[in-house]
N, C-alpha and C positions, 0 to 999 in steps of 0.2 A: 277321323273327323277332323274337319278344319277348324281353324282357331276361332272363327266368329260364330260357330254353332257350340263350341265346347265351353266358352266363358258362361254363357247364361245358364247352362246346366250346372256348373258349379256353383253359382249363386242360388239356384233353386235347391240343390242338395244341402247346402249350408243352411237355408231357411228351414227345411224339414228337420235337419239335425238339431237346430237351435229349439225349434218348437218341441221336440222330443226331450231335449235336455230340460227346458225350463218345465214342461209338464211333469217329468219325474222329480224335478227339484220341487215344485210346489205340493206334489202328492206327499213326498216323504216329510216335508215341512209341516204339512197340515196333519197327517196321521202318526208321524213319529214323535212330534214335538210334545214335550209334557205340557199340561195345561198352566196357563199363566193368565194373569189378569193384566191385558195390555190396555185397557180403557178404551178410549176413542181412537187411538192409534191403530187398532185392529181394522177400522174401516178404511184407513189409508192403505193398509196391506192388501185388503181386498178389492179396492178400487185400483190398485196397480196390477193386480194379476191380469186383467185384459190387456193392459198396455204391454206387458212382457209376452204374454202369450199370443196376441194377434198383431200388434203394430209393429214390434220388432221384427218378427219373422216376414211381415209384408214388406217392410223397408229393405231387408235383406233380399227377398224374392224380386223385389223391383231393381236390384242392383245399384244400390247407393253405396259407392265405394268409401267415401268418409265414414259413413255411420258404420259400414261393416269393418273398416280398419279400426276403429275406436272400440268396437264391440270385441274385436279380437284381442286387443290389448286388455280389455276388462277381464274377458274369460281367461286370458294368460294370467293375469294376477290372482284371480280367483283359484286357478289351478296350483299356484305356488302356495297360496294360504292353506289350501286343502291338503297339500302334500305335507306340510308342516303340522297338520292335524291328525294325520294317520297314526301315529303311535298312540295317541290319547283317546281314540274313539273306536268304534266297531268296524266291521268289515264293510258296512253300508257306506262309510266315508270313502273306502277305496273304490267301490262302485260308482259312486257320485265323482270321485276324482278321475277316473277312467272316462266316464261319460263327458265330463266337462273338457278334458284334455282332446278328445276327439272332436267335440263342437269346436274348440279353439283351432284344431287343424283344419277342420273344413272351412271354418270363416277365413283363415288365413290363405287356404288355397284358393278360395274364391276372389278375396280381395286383391292379391297380389298375382294371381294367375299362375299358381305354382303347378308344374308339371311333375308328377310322381315317376311315370314310367314312359320312355320315348317308344313311340310306336313307329314301326317301319317306315 
């Protein structure tokens, strides 16, 4: 596959991986988090869900390099913090860490056009 066709595919794959990551993250957060009284800030949380779930993957899908690069750095920092939390929490954190690390890799691969295997 030539380079001009390969780059958009990487962005599209990264967008779908980010959508999967954020969907799992919010499902775990909603169903596994102990009940708390967040007051009015819970409305902010639920209003940000569409931004993270629809706007961010759309911007990645549309190949916005700077946005994707910044999001890669954020995912990388989140992966480091999750790695530090693994000894204190359950196996669920390990799953979230692996999913977040794969998302970070896919975002970096798209943003910087990283090639994994050289083809003939």
